[in-house]
C-alpha positions, 0 to 999 in steps of 0.5 A: 395955344394950349401948349404955349400956355402950358409952357408959360405956366411952366416957365412962370412956376420955374422962375417962382421957384428958382426965386424962392430958392435964391431968396432963401439961401440953406443955412444949417441947423446943427454943428458940422465942420463949417465954422462961423463967420467972425462975430456971427452968431447962432442960437436955437433952444435945445442946441448949442449956440455958437459964436465966430471967434475968427472965420476959422475958430468957433465957440459953442455953448447953451446960452442957458444951460450953460450955468447950470451944467457947464459945457463949452466947446472950441472948434477950429478949422483944419482944412477947407477946399471949399466943398470939404471941410475937416475941423477938430474939436475941444471940449470941457463939461461940468455936470455937478451943478445940474445933477446936484439940483436934482439930487433932492426928495420931492418936485424936481428931484430925479437922483436920491439925496443920499448920493453926494454928487462931487465935483467933475469935470470930462475933457472931450477931443474930435474930429469932424467932417463935412461935404458939399453936395452943392450949395444946398446938400451937405454930409458931415461925420464925426468921430469924439473921445470923452475922459471923465475926471475927478468922479472917483467918489461918484456912486453908481446909484446916483444914474439918471437912466433916461433917454438923451441925459444917460448917454451924456452923463454915462462917461462919469461912471465910466470914465471914458467914451466915444461917439460916432455920428453921421448926418445930412441936411438941406433944402426939401423945397422953397422954404422948407430944409431937412435935418438927419442924424445918427449917432452911437455912444459906446462905453467898452470899459467897465468901472468895477464898481459900476460893473458889481452892482449893475453888470455889463450894462450901459455900454451902448446907446443910439439916437437917430433924429430926422426933422423939417425945418421951415424958413419963416425969414432968412435969420429965423427957421422953426422945425419939427420932428422925432428922435428915435432914442435906444439904451443899454440901461441898468434895467435892460434895454429899451426905445423911446420916440419922443417929439422935436420941436426947435428953432434957429436963428441967426445973429446977421 
């Protein structure tokens, strides 16, 4: 009788686990090669929001920061055979408004007001590929190239030497940069998901003016992110984790470990 009872309990728990997995299908947190469905939207607190213009074209931008630091990109499907997907990305960014905002004295001032922030743009092009190990686990890798425009009058002393910010603005001081990344995400168990990503930012060329002031620095940055998400509903999940940052700053190399809190909301 005891063996039958134990066997019955195993069946019950397995059924509950299977039902939870079916009622909470995996939905990704960050950008991968898959595009959104037409008219579907996904947004979060820190990562870019995405909207499906069609089933093969997705537009991305942060719903709040787009007004302070316009950064818009488009991702479109190049190849899709079901398990593996390859997409191309094209983006344009303008950091001038937010850099001008923090170029002042007193509270909120990060850049000295002695530096004038010119109107600048950057253009990026990349390729991203995802492979579904199964319906609940995805591996993604990407490569992008970024070029700065209209940045000739930007002075080296205006750099913001902080983790997360510095690698994403450094292209305007080095004219060209490249980013490589690899990540994995999927279901942990029941209503819980995981997300991990390693990113490398490389700036191989030295701007003469920057080199004269700071030497061969600001060439390499790295980030390693790990998060766990709780699927509160089918359309909303909350995540906690950390991000390990490495930077080759003008004042020397430095490591930072920062907490990460974010959410993901799907419109349908």
